[in-house]
C-alpha positions in Angstrom: -104.4 256.6 62.3 -106.0 256.9 59.1 -103.7 255.4 56.2 -102.6 257.9 53.7 -102.2 257.0 50.1 -99.7 259.0 47.3 -101.2 258.8 44.0 -100.1 261.2 40.5 -102.5 264.4 40.3 -105.4 264.5 38.3 -108.1 266.6 36.3 -110.4 267.4 39.4 -108.0 267.6 42.2 -108.2 271.7 42.7 -110.5 272.3 44.8 -109.1 270.0 47.1 -105.3 270.8 46.8 -106.1 274.2 47.1 -108.0 273.7 50.3 -104.6 272.0 51.3 -102.5 275.7 50.4 -105.0 277.3 52.2 -104.8 275.3 55.4 -101.2 275.7 55.2 -101.0 279.1 53.9 -99.2 281.1 57.2 -95.9 279.8 56.9 -96.6 275.9 58.0 -99.3 277.3 59.9 -103.2 277.3 58.9 -103.7 280.5 56.7 -107.8 279.8 56.5 -108.5 283.2 58.6 -106.3 285.2 57.3 -107.6 284.3 53.2 -111.5 284.3 54.6 -112.0 286.7 51.7 -110.5 284.7 49.2 -109.5 281.1 49.9 -108.3 280.0 46.9 -106.5 283.0 46.4 -102.6 281.5 47.4 -104.0 277.8 45.5 -103.8 280.4 41.9 -100.2 280.9 42.2 -98.9 278.3 44.3 -100.7 274.8 43.3 -103.2 276.0 40.4 -100.4 276.4 37.4 -98.6 272.9 38.4 -101.4 271.1 38.0 -102.4 272.9 34.6 -98.1 272.8 33.2 -96.6 269.8 35.4 -98.9 267.1 35.9 -95.7 264.3 34.9 -94.3 265.3 38.6 -97.6 266.4 40.7 -98.5 264.2 43.6 -101.8 264.2 46.1 -101.3 262.5 48.9 -105.2 261.8 50.4 -106.4 259.2 53.5 -110.3 258.7 53.5 -111.4 262.8 54.7 -110.2 263.8 51.7 -106.3 265.6 49.8 -104.1 265.4 52.6 -100.7 267.3 50.7 -99.5 267.5 48.1 -95.8 267.3 46.8 -95.6 270.0 43.2 -92.2 270.3 40.5 -91.3 271.9 37.8 -88.4 270.4 35.3 -86.8 273.5 34.2 -88.5 277.0 36.1 -87.9 279.0 33.5 -90.0 277.4 31.2 -91.9 277.0 33.3 -92.7 280.1 34.7 -92.5 281.4 31.0 -95.6 279.5 31.2 -97.1 280.9 33.9 -96.8 284.7 32.8 -98.2 284.4 29.4 -101.0 282.1 29.7 -101.5 281.9 33.7 -101.4 285.0 34.7 -103.3 287.4 32.5 -105.6 285.4 33.6 -105.7 286.6 37.2 -105.0 289.6 36.7 -108.2 290.3 35.0 -109.8 288.8 37.4 -108.7 290.7 40.0 -107.4 293.7 40.2 -104.2 295.8 41.5 -104.7 296.7 45.3 -104.5 300.4 45.8 -103.5 302.5 49.0 -101.3 302.3 51.1 -99.7 298.6 51.3 -98.6 298.7 55.2 -102.8 298.7 55.2 -103.8 295.6 53.2 -105.0 292.2 53.5 -103.1 289.6 53.2 -105.8 287.8 50.5 -104.8 292.0 48.8 -100.9 291.2 49.4 -101.8 288.2 47.2 -103.9 289.9 44.5 -100.2 292.7 44.4 -98.1 289.3 43.6 -100.5 288.1 41.0 -99.6 292.2 38.9 -96.1 291.6 40.7 -95.0 288.1 40.5 -91.4 286.7 42.0 -89.9 284.6 39.1 -86.8 284.8 41.5 -84.1 281.5 40.5 -81.2 281.2 42.6 -77.6 280.1 41.0 -75.8 278.5 39.6 -79.3 278.5 37.6 -77.7 275.8 35.1 -77.0 273.6 38.7 -81.0 273.7 40.1 -83.1 274.6 37.1 -86.3 273.0 38.9 -87.8 273.7 41.4 -90.3 271.8 44.2 -93.1 273.3 46.4 -94.8 270.6 48.9 -97.4 271.2 51.3 -99.1 268.5 54.1 -102.4 269.1 56.3 -101.5 268.3 60.2 -103.1 264.7 60.6 -100.1 263.7 57.5 -97.5 265.9 59.0 -94.9 263.6 61.0 -95.7 260.2 59.3 -92.9 259.9 56.2 -94.9 260.5 53.5 -93.8 264.4 52.6 -89.8 262.9 52.3 -92.2 259.9 50.2 -93.6 262.3 48.0 -90.2 264.7 47.6 -88.2 261.8 46.6 -90.7 260.7 44.6 -90.9 263.7 42.3 -87.2 264.4 42.7 -86.6 260.4 41.3 -89.4 261.8 38.3 -87.1 265.0 37.5 -84.1 263.2 37.9 -85.5 260.7 34.9 -86.2 263.0 33.4 -82.5 264.6 33.0 -82.9 267.4 35.7 -79.3 268.0 37.1 -80.7 269.0 40.4 -84.1 271.3 42.1 -84.0 274.2 44.2 -86.9 275.3 46.8 -88.1 278.4 48.6 -89.3 279.0 51.8 -89.6 281.8 54.5 -87.2 282.2 57.3 -90.3 281.4 60.2 -90.0 278.4 59.4 -87.4 277.0 60.5 -89.0 272.9 60.6 -88.9 273.4 57.1 -85.5 274.2 57.0 -84.6 271.4 59.2 -87.0 268.6 57.3 -84.8 269.7 54.0 -81.4 269.5 55.7 -82.0 265.6 56.5 -83.5 265.7 52.9 -80.1 266.6 51.3 -80.8 270.0 50.8 -78.3 272.6 51.3 -78.8 276.4 51.6 -78.2 278.9 48.4 -79.1 282.0 49.3 -81.5 284.4 51.2 -83.2 286.8 49.5 -85.9 289.9 51.3 -85.5 291.2 54.9 -87.5 290.2 58.0 -90.5 288.5 58.7 -90.2 288.7 54.6 -87.3 286.7 54.0 -86.8 284.0 51.8 -84.8 281.2 51.9 -83.6 279.1 48.5 -82.0 275.6 49.1 -80.9 273.6 46.1 -80.0 269.6 46.4 -78.3 267.9 43.3 -80.0 265.2 41.1 -77.8 263.7 39.6 -73.5 264.3 38.4 -72.8 262.2 35.5 -72.6 263.6 32.1 -73.6 266.7 30.2 -76.5 269.3 31.9 -79.1 268.4 29.6 -80.5 271.7 27.2 -82.8 272.4 29.1 -84.7 274.2 25.2 -85.6 271.3 23.5 
């Protein structure tokens, strides 16, 4: 079994990280069969903005075959989403028109294009307690080997050092394996939104309790 290296993300990682996003894009399973029309569709939302705007906490997992995972984070979610809204999303909307017609007949790629035009910036409450957020994906060859835990702990350490009091993350209700993984890392369920297969679970973890909550506007 090939050893992996955890390292800071750097320019040029986009292609490999987008591929990881694609191969985990079906609620943790292989999304490639669903996004052949545009393999980078998911990565433009869930990877690209973090590499561009939050490079400090962003980590990449690499083995001799290439990038096989990433762990990303944002110190202040509202600030991150504001920058995404004003700097990143306009370019997506200009390049990829919103899908038309019956949504029930849209392809997965068209559904993602709809997200480009109608983003979800939901943050669970209490926001002041969990303002940061995290995102991680690993290819199957890197899973079950402790790398995910190590990467998330490293990202959380970075956010903690910057003064973040807590962090949240979201996952599909169709991914119970991820729910158990996050519980073992000390996250607890905060709220569920949506219904059925579209439901999302938000979980949070306190990163530090001492001292006052920092002024995130600074």
